[in-house]
C-alpha positions in Angstrom: -9.0 -22.9 7.8 -11.3 -20.1 6.9 -14.0 -19.2 9.2 -17.6 -18.9 8.1 -18.7 -15.2 7.3 -21.1 -13.3 9.2 -23.2 -12.3 6.2 -23.3 -8.4 6.0 -26.6 -8.1 4.1 -29.3 -10.5 3.2 -29.9 -11.4 -0.5 -26.3 -11.3 -1.5 -24.7 -14.4 -2.5 -21.0 -14.7 -1.6 -18.6 -17.4 -2.6 -15.2 -18.2 -0.9 -12.3 -17.0 -2.6 -9.6 -19.8 -2.6 -6.2 -18.8 -1.1 -4.5 -17.8 2.3 -6.6 -14.8 3.2 -10.2 -15.0 4.7 -12.0 -13.5 1.6 -15.4 -13.9 -0.1 -16.6 -12.7 -3.5 -20.2 -11.9 -4.8 -21.9 -10.0 -7.6 -24.6 -7.7 -6.7 -26.8 -4.8 -7.9 -25.9 -1.1 -7.7 -28.4 -0.8 -4.6 -26.9 -3.8 -2.9 -23.2 -2.4 -3.4 -24.3 0.9 -1.7 -26.1 -0.9 1.0 -23.1 -3.3 1.6 -20.6 -0.3 1.7 -22.7 1.5 4.3 -23.3 -1.5 6.3 -19.4 -2.4 6.4 -18.7 1.3 7.2 -21.2 1.3 10.0 -19.7 -1.6 11.8 -16.2 -0.3 11.7 -15.0 -1.8 8.5 -12.8 -0.1 5.8 -12.4 0.3 2.1 -9.4 -1.6 1.0 -9.3 -0.9 -2.7 -11.6 -0.2 -5.9 -10.7 -1.1 -9.5 -12.4 -1.6 -12.8 -12.5 -4.3 -15.6 -13.3 -4.4 -19.2 -15.0 -7.8 -20.2 -16.5 -6.8 -23.5 -14.3 -9.2 -25.4 -15.7 -12.1 -23.1 -19.2 -11.3 -24.2 -20.1 -9.0 -21.1 -19.5 -5.4 -20.3 -17.5 -3.6 -17.7 -17.3 -4.2 -13.9 -16.2 -2.2 -10.9 -14.7 -4.1 -7.9 -14.8 -2.9 -4.3 -12.5 -4.7 -1.7 -13.9 -4.3 1.8 -12.4 -5.4 5.1 -14.7 -6.2 8.1 -14.3 -8.3 11.2 -14.5 -11.7 9.2 -11.9 -10.7 6.5 -12.3 -9.3 3.1 -15.5 -8.9 0.8 -14.8 -8.5 -2.8 -17.9 -6.9 -4.3 -18.4 -7.1 -8.0 -20.8 -4.7 -9.8 -21.5 -5.4 -13.5 -21.9 -2.4 -15.6 -23.5 -1.3 -18.9 -21.2 -1.8 -21.8 -22.1 1.7 -23.4 -22.5 3.6 -20.1 -20.2 2.2 -17.6 -21.5 4.2 -14.3 -21.9 3.5 -10.7 -22.9 5.5 -7.6 -20.3 7.8 -5.9 -18.9 5.9 -2.8 -17.0 8.9 -1.6 -19.6 9.9 1.0 -19.3 6.6 2.7 -15.6 6.0 2.3 -13.6 9.3 1.5 -10.7 7.4 0.0 -13.1 6.2 -2.6 -12.7 9.9 -4.2 -9.3 9.3 -5.8 -9.6 5.7 -6.5 -12.8 6.5 -8.5 -11.2 9.2 -10.4 -8.1 7.1 -11.2 -10.4 4.2 -12.2 -12.3 6.6 -14.6 -9.0 7.7 -16.2 -7.9 4.2 -16.7 -11.1 2.6 -17.7 -13.8 5.1 -18.5 -16.0 3.9 -15.7 -17.5 7.0 -14.1 -18.8 7.6 -10.4 -21.9 9.5 -10.7 -21.9 12.6 -8.4 -18.3 12.4 -7.5 -15.3 14.6 -8.2 -15.1 14.7 -12.0 -11.6 16.0 -12.3 -8.9 14.0 -13.8 -6.5 12.2 -11.4 -3.8 10.4 -13.4 -4.3 12.3 -16.7 -1.7 15.0 -17.1 -0.9 17.4 -20.0 -1.2 15.4 -23.3 -3.7 12.7 -22.5 -7.2 13.1 -24.0 -10.6 12.1 -22.7 -11.6 9.4 -25.2 -8.6 7.2 -24.6 -8.7 4.8 -21.5 -5.7 2.7 -21.2 -7.3 -0.2 -19.7 -9.9 -0.8 -22.2 -9.2 -3.8 -24.5 -9.1 -1.9 -27.7 -5.8 0.1 -26.3 -2.9 -2.3 -26.7 -0.3 -0.3 -24.7 -0.6 2.6 -22.4 1.3 4.7 -25.0 -1.5 4.4 -27.4 -3.7 6.6 -25.0 -1.3 9.8 -25.1 -2.3 12.9 -27.1 -4.0 16.1 -26.4 -4.1 18.5 -23.3 -6.0 18.9 -20.1 -6.2 21.5 -17.4 -6.6 20.8 -13.8 -8.8 22.9 -11.5 -7.2 23.3 -8.2 -9.5 24.5 -5.2 -8.7 28.1 -4.5 -8.8 29.7 -1.0 -9.6 33.4 -1.0 -9.3 36.0 1.6 -7.1 38.8 3.1 -3.6 37.9 3.2 -4.0 34.5 1.7 -1.6 33.4 -1.0 -0.5 30.1 -2.6 2.9 28.4 -2.8 3.1 25.9 -5.5 5.8 23.0 -4.9 6.7 20.5 -7.6 6.0 18.4 -9.6 9.7 18.3 -10.1 11.7 18.2 -6.9 15.4 18.3 -6.2 17.4 15.0 -5.9 15.7 11.7 -7.0 12.3 12.2 -5.6 9.4 11.2 -7.8 7.2 13.9 -9.2 4.3 15.3 -7.0 2.6 18.6 -6.9 1.6 20.3 -3.5 -0.5 23.5 -3.7 -0.2 25.3 -0.3 -2.8 28.1 0.7 -1.1 30.1 3.5 -1.4 33.1 5.6 2.1 34.3 6.5 3.7 30.9 7.4 0.5 29.2 8.6 -1.0 26.6 6.5 -4.7 26.9 5.7 -5.1 24.2 3.1 -3.0 21.7 1.1 -4.0 20.2 -2.2 -2.0 17.4 -3.8 -1.8 16.3 -7.2 0.1 13.0 -8.1 0.4 10.6 -11.0 2.8 12.5 -13.2 4.6 9.6 -14.5 1.8 7.1 -15.3 4.1 4.1 -15.9 1.3 1.9 -17.5 2.1 -0.9 -14.8 -1.4 -2.2 -14.9 -1.5 -2.3 -18.7 2.0 -3.9 -18.8 0.6 -6.8 -16.7 -1.8 -7.8 -19.3 1.0 -9.0 -21.7 2.6 -11.3 -19.0 2.2 -14.7 -17.6 1.5 -15.3 -14.0 5.0 -16.5 -13.4 6.4 -13.4 -15.1 4.5 -10.8 -13.3 6.0 -11.2 -10.0 9.1 -9.1 -11.3 6.7 -6.3 -12.2 4.7 -6.5 -9.1 8.0 -6.1 -7.0 8.7 -2.8 -8.8 5.4 -1.2 -8.4 6.8 0.7 -5.3 10.6 -0.3 -4.9 10.6 0.3 -1.1 7.8 -2.4 -0.7 9.2 -4.9 -3.1 8.8 -7.9 -0.7 5.2 -6.8 0.2 4.0 -6.5 -3.3 5.8 -9.6 -4.5 4.3 -11.6 -1.7 0.9 -10.2 -2.2 1.0 -11.0 -5.8 2.5 -14.4 -5.2 -0.4 -15.1 -2.7 -3.1 -14.2 -5.3 -1.6 -16.3 -8.0 -1.3 -19.3 -5.6 -5.1 -18.8 -4.6 -5.8 -18.7 -8.5 -4.0 -21.8 -9.2 -4.8 -23.8 -5.8 -1.1 -23.9 -5.0 0.1 -24.7 -1.4 3.5 -23.0 -0.5 6.1 -25.1 1.3 6.2 -24.2 5.0 9.9 -23.2 4.8 9.1 -20.7 2.0 6.4 -19.1 4.2 8.9 -18.5 6.9 11.6 -17.2 4.6 8.9 -14.8 3.1 8.2 -13.4 6.5 11.9 -13.0 7.1 12.3 -11.0 3.9 9.3 -8.8 4.8 10.5 -8.1 8.4 14.0 -7.0 6.9 12.3 -4.8 4.4 10.3 -3.3 7.2 13.6 -2.7 9.3 15.5 -1.2 6.3 12.7 1.5 5.6 12.2 2.3 9.2 16.0 2.9 9.7 16.1 5.1 6.7 13.0 7.2 7.8 14.4 7.7 11.4 17.5 9.0 9.9 15.7 11.3 7.5 13.4 12.5 10.2 16.5 13.4 12.4 18.0 15.3 9.3 14.6 17.2 8.6 14.8 18.4 12.2 18.2 19.6 11.8 19.9 16.6 13.4 22.4 15.4 10.9 24.1 13.0 13.5 20.9 11.0 13.4 21.0 10.8 9.6 24.4 9.4 9.6 23.9 6.9 12.3 20.8 5.4 10.8 22.0 5.3 7.3 25.1 3.4 8.7 22.9 0.8 10.2 20.6 0.6 7.2 23.8 0.0 5.0 25.0 -2.8 7.2 21.6 -4.4 6.9 21.6 -4.1 3.2 25.1 -5.5 2.9 23.9 -8.4 5.0 20.9 -9.1 2.6 23.4 -9.1 -0.3 25.7 -11.7 1.5 22.7 -13.9 2.6 20.2 -13.5 -0.5 22.2 -12.1 -3.3 20.3 -8.8 -3.4 20.6 -5.6 -1.2 16.8 -4.7 -2.0 14.9 -8.0 -2.0 13.1 -7.5 -5.4 13.4 -11.0 -6.8 13.5 -13.3 -3.8 9.9 -14.4 -3.9 8.1 -16.1 -6.8 4.7 -17.7 -7.0 4.8 -21.0 -5.3 7.6 -20.1 -3.0 11.0 -18.3 -2.9 13.8 -18.0 -5.4 16.4 -18.2 -2.7 17.3 -20.4 0.3 20.1 -19.1 2.5 22.8 -21.4 3.8 23.2 -22.4 7.4 26.2 -20.1 7.6 24.2 -17.2 6.1 21.4 -17.9 8.7 24.1 -17.9 11.5 25.5 -14.5 10.2 22.1 -12.9 10.0 21.3 -14.1 13.8 24.6 -12.7 14.9 23.9 -9.2 13.4 20.7 -8.9 15.3 22.0 -8.3 18.8 24.4 -5.3 17.8 21.8 -3.7 15.9 19.3 -4.0 18.7 21.9 -2.5 21.0 22.5 0.6 18.8 18.9 1.1 18.4 18.4 1.4 22.2 21.0 4.0 22.4 19.8 6.0 19.4 16.3 5.9 20.7 17.4 7.3 24.1 19.3 10.2 22.2 16.2 10.9 20.1 13.9 10.9 23.1 16.1 13.3 25.1 17.2 15.6 22.4 15.2 18.9 23.2 15.7 20.1 19.7 14.2 17.1 18.1 11.4 16.7 20.5 10.4 20.5 20.1 10.1 19.9 16.2 8.5 16.4 16.6 5.8 17.0 19.3 2.4 18.2 18.2 3.4 18.6 14.5 1.2 17.0 11.9 -1.3 15.8 14.4 -4.1 13.3 13.2 -6.5 12.7 15.9 -8.0 9.2 16.4 -11.4 10.4 15.4 -10.0 12.1 12.2 -8.0 8.9 11.5 -11.3 6.8 11.7 -13.4 9.2 9.6 -10.8 9.4 6.8 -9.8 5.7 6.8 -6.1 5.9 7.6 -4.3 2.7 7.8 -0.9 1.2 8.5 1.9 2.8 10.5 0.2 6.1 10.5 -3.1 4.6 11.8 -1.2 3.0 14.7 0.4 6.3 15.6 -3.2 7.8 15.9 -4.3 5.1 18.3 -6.0 2.6 15.8 -4.9 -1.0 16.6 -4.9 -2.3 13.0 -2.3 -4.6 11.5 -2.9 -7.3 8.9 -0.4 -9.6 10.6 -2.7 -9.7 13.5 -6.1 -9.2 11.9 -5.8 -11.5 8.8 -2.5 -13.5 9.7 -1.0 -15.9 7.0 1.7 -18.4 7.7 3.9 -18.0 9.8 2.4 -14.8 11.4 -0.4 -16.8 12.7 2.1 -18.6 14.9 4.4 -15.9 15.8 1.9 -13.6 17.8 2.7 -10.3 16.5 2.2 -7.2 18.7 1.3 -4.1 17.0 3.0 -0.8 17.9 0.4 1.8 18.9 0.8 5.2 20.1 -2.1 7.7 20.8 -0.7 11.4 20.0 -1.0 11.1 16.1 1.7 13.6 15.6 5.3 13.2 14.1 6.6 12.1 17.7 4.1 9.3 17.6 5.1 8.2 14.1 8.6 8.3 15.1 7.8 6.1 18.4 5.9 3.6 16.3 8.9 3.2 14.0 11.2 2.5 17.0 8.7 0.2 18.5 8.2 -1.8 15.2 11.9 -2.1 14.9 12.1 -3.8 18.1 9.2 -6.1 17.3 10.6 -6.9 13.8 14.0 -7.8 15.3 12.3 -10.2 17.7 10.2 -11.8 14.7 13.7 -12.2 12.7 15.2 -13.9 15.6 12.4 -16.4 15.8 12.2 -16.9 12.1 16.0 -17.4 11.8 16.0 -19.9 14.7 13.3 -22.0 13.2 14.6 -25.5 12.5 12.5 -25.8 9.3 14.0 -27.6 6.3 12.9 -28.8 2.8 11.9 -27.4 -0.4 11.3 -23.7 -0.8 9.2 -23.8 -4.0 6.5 -25.9 -5.5 5.1 -25.9 -9.1 2.0 -23.9 -9.8 -1.3 -25.7 -10.3 -3.8 -25.1 -13.2 -5.4 -21.7 -13.5 -9.1 -21.3 -12.4 -9.8 -19.0 -15.3 -13.3 -17.9 -14.0 -12.1 -17.0 -10.6 -10.4 -14.1 -8.9 -7.0 -14.2 -7.1 -6.6 -12.1 -3.8 -3.4 -11.5 -1.9 -2.5 -9.0 0.9 -0.1 -8.6 3.6 1.1 -5.8 6.1 4.0 -4.1 4.4 5.9 -1.4 6.2 3.6 1.3 5.4 0.5 -0.7 5.8 -1.7 -3.3 4.0 -0.4 -4.1 0.4 -3.3 -5.8 -1.8 -3.2 -7.4 -5.1 -6.1 -8.9 -7.3 -5.5 -11.0 -10.2 -7.6 -12.7 -12.9 -6.1 -14.9 -15.7 -6.8 -16.8 -18.9 -6.7 -20.6 -18.8 -3.2 -20.5 -20.4 -1.9 -18.5 -17.5 -1.7 -15.2 -19.1 -2.8 -12.3 -16.9 -6.1 -10.8 -17.8 -6.2 -8.0 -15.1 -3.8 -7.4 -12.2 -4.7 -4.5 -9.7 -2.0 -3.8 -7.1 -3.0 -1.4 -4.4 -0.4 0.7 -2.2 -1.7 1.9 1.3 -0.4 5.3 0.3 -4.0 5.6 -1.6 -5.6 5.8 2.0 -2.9 8.0 3.4 -2.1 10.8 1.0 -5.4 12.6 1.6 -4.8 12.5 5.4 -1.6 14.3 4.9 -3.6 17.2 3.6 -5.5 17.4 6.9 -2.4 16.8 9.1 -0.5 19.9 7.9 -3.6 22.4 8.5 -2.6 25.0 11.2 1.1 24.1 10.9 3.8 26.3 9.5 5.3 25.9 6.0 8.8 25.0 7.2 7.3 21.9 9.2 5.8 20.5 6.0 8.9 18.4 5.0 9.1 17.0 8.4 5.5 16.1 8.5 5.6 14.7 5.0 8.6 12.4 5.9 6.9 11.2 8.9 4.2 9.6 6.6 6.7 8.9 3.9 4.1 7.9 1.5 4.8 6.3 -2.0 4.5 8.4 -5.3 5.3 5.4 -7.4 2.6 3.1 -5.8 0.0 5.8 -6.5 0.9 6.1 -10.3 -0.1 3.0 -12.1 
């Protein structure tokens, strides 16, 4: 049962948002929005996401939505905007992460943050100023493509300073991203990133789908977080339709999510060893990850669990023999992890590269609004499985893994600790005697409402907001990846490090390009 909210400001009417998360929604004036953001910031709250809507065809104008987290849960602030001049105050001075979110929102909707960074964020090359893909007159994202644009990188000048430009095209299968380094010798003075080169048109694509169809696209926003996005999306749809998920389905969703967390941590630990010149670590962790993915395929029909969650429940229900096989695989994995952690902790070459590299202090982490795994490595005890637990996490007693050093070594240690905790959770989930249905039909759409979903993915909190027509067609779907908060932190983490350590520091965050490019 949702608790009563501690009202952040007088004069703002808030309504409870139906669904699993403790969330409240309210419309407000421009002054109230700024005051609310400042009040949430001053009491230790965070900006979760920011997005815009075009409601001109429904008789109103534009609106900007701000999702905030405080100690009670989520606050969804809605600011109606003028149809001719959609503008709002820059929130970047309160929440630094708002800067890029506002720029992306302008590129997509034309809603401008007054006084903020006016450079394009998503617009690359042949994409003109007048065309905004998420406006109603634009039928597909491709309709918005012509023209040219130039991006003004910040220049660093001085004796001995030069630039190194990396990307956007990278070797292998990595997605495009540009990194502009300003250096003296090998010492990094500044890093400026530019992302969003693909612009897949995901948010526009949602508008042509039904609520039932959209989950497959949500699971592909960032493929390494398929379960997290699918669960957050399904949660939002279930709130929008008043649907209660069967208990067994909730427990299976948590099992899928923890196995996704394990798979990503295994892959990252191997890659981090390899980036530090320890190829043995790469081979061993990739072997363990491959075993996990094969077990997924045997039990759930998919190596990467992109289509196991649907609104109303789950698509799959593993057999008793599959459950037994998954349980039996946990102990050997746990034993190998103990051995590999001892090797990593006692390998002087690895520790020399890990310790002190890419340090983010707790005070800097708080200032920049870092979230998820990287926040916990800098001493911040935050995890939505603990702060806003949905079933079954409210029954499992999740213990977040927290380190204080904020460097690559800390981010490695958090991954090892989280593997241990995820294995414990998987064992509890698999040993649960729950039976029964794993899916229930969706209820009728509450057309004038908003659906909210969120869960702690392996990188950090994944958030989805949805509105829909009465016939079940999606009107607006906004998925938010935690990488939005953490990419700017990487720019600070590399300062005063040497250029050869950038790949290692970058991998220790392992942020999503795809989830940043909607």
